[in-house]
C-alpha positions as CSV (number, residue, x, y, z in Angstrom):
1,M,128.1,18.5,-56.1
2,N,126.9,15.1,-55.3
3,I,129.0,13.2,-52.5
4,K,128.9,9.6,-51.8
5,K,129.8,8.2,-48.2
6,D,128.8,5.5,-45.9
7,V,127.1,7.6,-43.5
8,C,125.9,11.5,-43.1
9,V,125.7,13.0,-39.8
10,I,123.6,15.9,-39.5
11,G,124.9,18.2,-36.8
12,G,128.6,19.8,-36.2
13,G,128.4,19.8,-32.5
14,L,130.0,17.7,-29.7
15,M,127.4,14.7,-30.5
16,G,127.7,14.9,-34.2
17,L,131.8,15.1,-34.2
18,S,131.9,12.4,-31.9
19,T,130.0,10.1,-33.5
20,A,131.8,10.9,-37.0
21,Y,135.0,10.2,-34.9
22,Y,134.2,7.0,-34.0
23,L,132.7,6.1,-37.3
24,S,135.8,7.1,-39.3
25,K,137.9,4.9,-36.5
26,A,136.0,2.1,-37.4
27,G,137.0,2.8,-40.9
28,R,133.6,4.1,-42.4
29,S,133.6,6.9,-44.7
30,V,131.7,10.1,-43.3
31,V,130.4,13.6,-44.1
32,V,129.2,16.2,-41.3
33,L,126.6,18.7,-42.6
34,E,126.5,21.7,-40.3
35,K,123.9,24.5,-41.0
36,K,126.3,27.0,-39.6
37,E,129.7,26.9,-38.2
38,I,131.2,24.1,-36.1
39,G,129.4,24.4,-32.3
40,A,127.0,27.1,-33.1
41,G,124.3,25.7,-31.0
42,A,124.9,24.1,-27.6
43,S,128.3,22.9,-27.7
44,G,129.6,26.4,-28.4
45,A,127.8,28.1,-25.7
46,C,127.8,25.9,-22.8
47,D,129.6,25.2,-19.2
48,D,132.4,22.7,-19.3
49,M,130.6,20.2,-16.7
50,I,131.1,16.4,-16.5
51,L,128.6,16.7,-13.4
52,L,128.0,13.3,-12.2
53,Q,126.3,14.4,-9.0
54,S,123.4,15.9,-10.9
55,K,122.4,12.5,-12.9
56,K,119.4,10.4,-11.8
57,P,120.2,7.0,-10.4
58,G,120.0,4.6,-13.3
59,I,121.4,4.5,-17.1
60,A,121.7,8.6,-16.9
61,L,124.2,8.3,-13.9
62,T,125.8,4.8,-15.1
63,L,126.4,6.4,-18.8
64,A,127.7,9.4,-17.2
65,M,130.3,7.4,-15.4
66,E,131.4,5.3,-18.1
67,S,131.9,8.5,-20.4
68,L,134.0,9.6,-17.4
69,E,136.3,6.9,-17.7
70,M,136.7,7.4,-21.6
71,Y,137.4,11.0,-21.1
72,R,140.3,10.2,-18.4
73,G,142.2,8.6,-21.7
74,L,140.9,11.1,-24.4
75,S,143.4,13.5,-24.5
76,D,146.1,11.0,-25.4
77,E,143.9,9.3,-27.8
78,L,142.9,12.4,-29.7
79,E,146.7,13.8,-29.5
80,Y,145.5,17.3,-28.0
81,D,145.1,18.8,-24.4
82,L,141.5,19.0,-23.9
83,G,141.6,20.8,-20.4
84,F,140.5,17.7,-18.5
85,Q,140.3,18.2,-14.9
86,S,139.0,16.0,-12.0
87,R,138.7,19.1,-9.3
88,G,135.6,17.1,-7.6
89,G,132.2,18.9,-7.1
90,T,130.4,20.4,-4.0
91,V,126.7,20.8,-4.0
92,L,125.6,23.3,-1.3
93,I,122.4,22.5,0.6
94,E,120.6,25.5,2.1
95,D,118.2,24.3,4.6
96,D,116.9,21.1,6.4
97,R,114.3,19.9,3.8
98,Q,117.1,19.9,0.8
99,L,119.2,18.0,3.2
100,R,116.8,15.2,3.9
101,V,116.1,14.8,-0.1
102,M,119.9,14.8,-0.7
103,E,120.7,12.6,1.8
104,D,118.1,10.1,0.1
105,Y,119.8,11.0,-3.4
106,V,122.9,10.8,-2.4
107,K,122.4,7.0,-1.0
108,Q,120.6,6.1,-4.2
109,Q,123.7,7.4,-6.0
110,Q,126.0,5.5,-3.7
111,S,124.4,2.3,-4.6
112,Y,125.1,2.7,-8.1
113,G,128.8,3.1,-7.9
114,L,129.3,7.1,-7.5
115,K,131.7,8.0,-4.8
116,V,129.5,10.8,-3.3
117,D,129.1,11.7,0.4
118,I,127.5,14.5,2.6
119,I,129.7,16.8,4.4
120,D,129.0,19.3,7.2
121,K,129.6,22.9,6.9
122,K,133.0,22.9,8.7
123,T,134.1,20.5,6.1
124,L,132.8,22.5,3.2
125,K,134.5,25.7,4.4
126,T,138.2,23.4,3.7
127,Y,136.9,23.0,0.0
128,Q,134.9,26.7,-0.3
129,P,136.4,29.0,2.3
130,H,134.5,31.9,0.4
131,V,131.0,30.4,0.8
132,R,128.2,32.6,2.6
133,A,128.2,31.2,6.2
134,D,124.6,30.2,6.4
135,I,124.8,26.9,4.0
136,V,123.6,24.1,6.2
137,A,125.9,21.2,4.6
138,S,127.0,20.2,1.1
139,T,127.8,16.9,-1.0
140,Y,131.2,16.2,-2.2
141,S,132.6,14.1,-4.9
142,A,135.8,13.9,-6.1
143,E,134.6,12.0,-9.4
144,D,132.9,15.9,-10.6
145,S,135.4,17.0,-13.5
146,Q,135.2,19.1,-16.5
147,V,136.5,19.6,-20.0
148,D,136.9,22.4,-22.4
149,P,134.0,21.8,-25.1
150,L,135.7,24.2,-27.4
151,R,139.0,22.1,-27.2
152,M,137.1,18.7,-27.5
153,M,135.7,20.1,-30.7
154,R,138.9,21.0,-32.1
155,A,140.5,17.8,-31.3
156,L,137.4,15.9,-32.7
157,V,137.5,17.9,-36.2
158,Y,141.4,17.3,-36.5
159,Q,141.3,13.6,-35.6
160,A,138.2,12.8,-37.9
161,G,139.6,14.8,-40.6
162,R,142.8,12.6,-40.7
163,R,140.5,9.8,-41.3
164,G,138.8,11.3,-44.4
165,V,135.7,12.8,-42.8
166,E,134.2,15.7,-44.7
167,I,132.8,18.5,-42.5
168,L,131.0,20.8,-44.7
169,R,129.6,24.2,-43.1
170,G,126.5,26.4,-44.3
171,Q,124.8,23.1,-45.3
172,E,121.3,23.4,-43.9
173,V,119.5,19.9,-44.6
174,T,116.3,20.6,-46.9
175,A,115.4,17.0,-47.8
176,L,116.0,13.5,-46.8
177,D,114.7,11.0,-49.2
178,N,114.7,7.2,-48.4
179,K,115.6,5.3,-52.0
180,G,115.5,1.5,-52.0
181,G,117.1,1.2,-48.5
182,H,119.5,4.3,-49.2
183,W,119.3,8.0,-48.1
184,C,119.5,11.0,-50.4
185,V,120.3,14.2,-48.4
186,S,120.0,17.6,-49.8
187,T,121.0,21.0,-48.6
188,G,120.2,24.5,-49.4
189,A,123.3,25.2,-50.5
190,G,123.3,22.5,-53.2
191,E,124.9,19.6,-52.0
192,T,123.6,16.1,-52.4
193,V,125.0,13.2,-50.3
194,E,123.9,9.5,-50.9
195,C,124.8,7.4,-48.1
196,D,123.7,4.1,-46.3
197,A,122.8,5.8,-43.1
198,V,121.8,9.2,-41.6
199,V,122.5,10.4,-38.0
200,N,120.3,13.2,-36.7
201,A,122.8,15.0,-34.4
202,A,121.3,18.0,-34.9
203,G,120.7,19.0,-31.0
204,A,117.8,21.8,-30.6
205,W,117.1,21.4,-34.2
206,A,116.3,17.4,-34.1
207,S,112.7,18.0,-34.3
208,Q,113.3,20.0,-37.6
209,I,115.2,17.1,-39.1
210,G,112.7,14.6,-37.9
211,A,110.0,16.6,-39.5
212,L,111.7,15.9,-42.9
213,V,111.1,12.3,-42.7
214,G,107.7,12.4,-41.1
215,I,108.2,11.8,-37.8
216,N,107.9,13.7,-34.5
217,V,110.7,14.2,-32.4
218,P,110.1,16.0,-29.3
219,I,112.6,17.8,-28.5
220,R,112.8,21.5,-27.9
221,P,115.5,24.5,-27.3
222,R,116.0,25.5,-23.7
223,K,118.1,29.1,-24.0
224,G,120.7,28.6,-21.3
225,Q,122.5,32.0,-20.4
226,L,125.9,32.4,-18.7
227,A,127.8,35.3,-17.3
228,I,131.9,34.7,-17.6
229,T,134.6,36.2,-15.0
230,E,138.0,37.8,-15.8
231,Q,140.7,35.1,-15.2
232,I,141.4,34.8,-11.2
233,P,142.8,32.4,-9.0
234,A,140.8,29.6,-7.6
235,L,138.1,30.9,-4.9
236,G,138.0,27.1,-3.6
237,K,139.3,23.5,-4.3
238,T,135.7,22.4,-6.0
239,N,133.5,23.8,-8.6
240,V,130.0,24.3,-7.1
241,W,126.5,23.8,-7.5
242,T,123.2,24.1,-5.4
243,S,121.2,21.1,-4.3
244,S,118.0,23.1,-5.6
245,Y,119.4,22.2,-8.9
246,I,118.8,18.7,-8.3
247,A,116.2,18.4,-5.6
248,S,114.0,20.6,-7.9
249,K,113.7,17.4,-10.6
250,I,112.2,15.7,-7.5
251,D,110.2,18.8,-5.6
252,K,110.1,21.9,-7.3
253,S,109.0,23.4,-4.1
254,L,112.4,22.9,-2.8
255,M,113.7,25.8,-4.9
256,P,114.4,28.9,-3.0
257,D,111.8,31.8,-3.7
258,R,113.5,34.4,-5.8
259,G,110.6,35.6,-7.2
260,P,108.7,35.2,-10.2
261,Y,111.0,36.6,-12.7
262,A,113.7,33.7,-11.5
263,K,111.1,30.9,-11.9
264,E,110.1,32.4,-15.2
265,I,114.0,32.1,-16.6
266,G,114.5,28.7,-14.6
267,L,117.2,30.2,-12.7
268,G,119.5,27.7,-11.4
269,F,123.2,28.2,-9.7
270,S,126.5,26.5,-11.3
271,F,129.8,28.1,-10.7
272,T,133.0,26.2,-12.6
273,Q,136.2,27.6,-12.9
274,T,137.7,27.1,-16.9
275,H,141.4,25.6,-17.4
276,E,142.4,29.5,-18.2
277,G,141.0,30.5,-14.8
278,N,137.8,32.2,-15.7
279,Y,134.7,31.3,-13.7
280,L,131.5,30.3,-15.8
281,I,128.5,31.5,-13.5
282,G,124.9,30.0,-14.6
283,S,122.3,29.8,-15.5
284,T,119.0,29.8,-16.8
285,R,116.6,27.2,-18.5
286,E,114.4,29.7,-20.8
287,D,111.4,28.2,-23.2
288,A,112.7,31.3,-25.5
289,G,112.3,29.6,-29.0
290,Y,115.5,30.1,-31.1
291,D,116.6,33.5,-29.4
292,K,120.1,33.3,-28.7
293,T,120.5,37.1,-27.4
294,T,121.3,37.4,-23.8
295,S,119.1,39.5,-21.6
296,V,120.5,42.1,-19.0
297,R,117.9,41.6,-16.7
298,A,118.8,37.5,-16.7
299,I,122.5,38.0,-16.6
300,A,122.1,40.6,-13.6
301,T,120.0,38.3,-11.7
302,I,122.6,35.1,-12.2
303,I,125.0,37.5,-11.1
304,Q,123.1,38.9,-7.9
305,Q,122.7,35.1,-6.9
306,A,126.2,34.2,-7.5
307,K,127.2,37.1,-5.1
308,E,124.9,36.0,-2.4
309,Y,126.3,32.5,-2.3
310,F,129.9,34.1,-2.8
311,P,130.3,37.5,-1.6
312,V,133.7,37.9,-2.9
313,L,132.4,38.0,-6.4
314,N,131.5,41.6,-5.4
315,N,135.6,42.3,-6.5
316,V,135.4,40.4,-9.5
317,N,134.6,41.7,-13.1
318,I,132.2,40.3,-15.3
319,I,133.8,40.3,-19.0
320,R,131.5,38.5,-21.1
321,T,127.9,36.8,-21.5
322,I,126.8,34.0,-23.7
323,A,123.6,32.0,-24.3
324,G,123.1,28.5,-25.9
325,F,120.5,26.2,-26.5
326,R,120.0,22.9,-24.4
327,P,117.8,20.5,-26.5
328,Y,115.3,19.3,-24.1
329,S,113.4,16.1,-24.6
330,A,109.5,15.8,-23.7
331,D,110.6,13.7,-20.8
332,G,114.0,15.3,-19.9
333,N,116.0,12.0,-21.4
334,S,118.3,11.5,-24.2
335,I,116.8,10.2,-27.3
336,V,119.1,7.7,-29.0
337,G,118.8,4.8,-31.5
338,P,117.8,3.6,-34.5
339,V,114.0,4.9,-35.5
340,D,111.4,2.1,-36.2
341,G,110.3,1.9,-40.0
342,L,113.1,3.9,-41.4
343,P,116.0,1.7,-41.9
344,G,119.3,3.4,-41.3
345,F,118.2,6.4,-39.8
346,F,119.3,7.1,-36.3
347,I,119.1,9.8,-33.6
348,V,121.6,10.9,-30.9
349,A,120.1,14.3,-29.3
350,G,118.0,15.6,-26.3
351,H,120.8,15.4,-23.7
352,E,119.9,19.2,-22.4
353,G,122.6,20.0,-20.0
354,D,124.4,16.6,-20.4
355,G,125.8,17.1,-23.6
356,V,129.4,17.7,-22.6
357,A,129.3,15.0,-20.0
358,L,128.1,12.0,-22.3
359,T,129.9,13.0,-25.6
360,P,132.3,10.5,-25.8
361,I,130.1,7.6,-24.8
362,M,127.3,8.7,-26.9
363,G,129.5,9.1,-30.0
364,K,130.9,5.7,-29.6
365,T,127.4,4.3,-28.8
366,M,126.2,5.8,-31.8
367,A,128.8,4.7,-34.3
368,D,128.6,1.2,-32.7
369,M,124.7,1.1,-33.3
370,V,125.3,2.4,-37.0
371,L,127.7,-0.5,-37.6
372,G,125.1,-3.3,-36.1
373,R,127.5,-3.8,-32.9
374,N,125.5,-2.4,-29.9
375,Q,123.5,-4.9,-28.3
376,D,123.2,-3.1,-25.0
377,A,119.6,-3.6,-24.1
378,R,119.9,-0.3,-21.7
379,F,119.2,2.0,-24.7
380,D,115.9,0.8,-25.3
381,Q,114.4,2.9,-22.9
382,L,116.4,5.8,-24.8
383,N,114.8,5.0,-27.7
384,L,112.7,7.6,-29.9
385,R,109.5,4.7,-29.7
386,R,109.1,5.5,-25.9
387,F,107.0,8.2,-26.7
388,G,104.5,6.1,-28.8
389,K,102.9,6.4,-31.9
390,E,102.6,9.7,-32.0
391,S,106.4,10.2,-32.5
């Protein structure tokens, strides 16, 4: 079957669907090719964070803040309850070394306009009464929010479909040919798409799509395992992370020593309650290829850590575990923009754990780039060319 469209988007996760939606909103005809099912990669097996406090001061933080503002009106725009909430976030600080790092980090974030402060342990208890007693301090930001990624995908599929976007599942892209300024995209299931532009939104598989056009897209999968609790009343007012999650990006020695296995699986701590009342407890960052299985040992380590921070969890049941692939780039930053030497070929991938937070801003930005409307020089630093000729 031969399909003719203005744009072919490869990847049916949040980034691909958001890009398709904004392109269709601008009047372009679009097809989305997904190798498995919608959200089968990171988007269907992730937490729900729009976490601003974890973002490095600079473009990562400013884009996340802009994306959050888009989220505030997105349920109305998409005519669907996305489960968007702004509960705020507390980032636990466990010792004086972490405190010094976080004080400087918070000052930098404040200089970029983020409303965030350091609070003492007494104030922390008003937000998180069940947290263990020896936590030194915490950060707090009312800006940290969340959205249900599954609801987000449903809404994007529906609204894009209303505008004529075709979403084809079970279509693994096997060939990409540039013919006289136009593209021919072939799939293993026998579909052929002729189009003017191709968007590589394949997430953890973006490098495989890049290889089809002879470029190196330095993205690899990082497995993240999560435990999910039964539905329970809120244990506190905010969602929770630990400063080691942030401080370790600056100095890895600030990570608590939980033994070689915790280091091997990249153990971190996140604790967020969903719209329905389940808690998502995470998580790992594992270089495990495309192995999507969950591990009894890893999940047990995650749960044990959570109980240490919140002993009340000894009375709560875990009902499910999931694992997904975070698309991790070689320098930890997103890869966004056109590819030099390949007119009409674009990439939006490599967001690792920030995909949910950045979905609206990245989808809109990519659509504008395809349409030739985006003149924002900030995105030059996220272009693939930053990795040099080897890319």
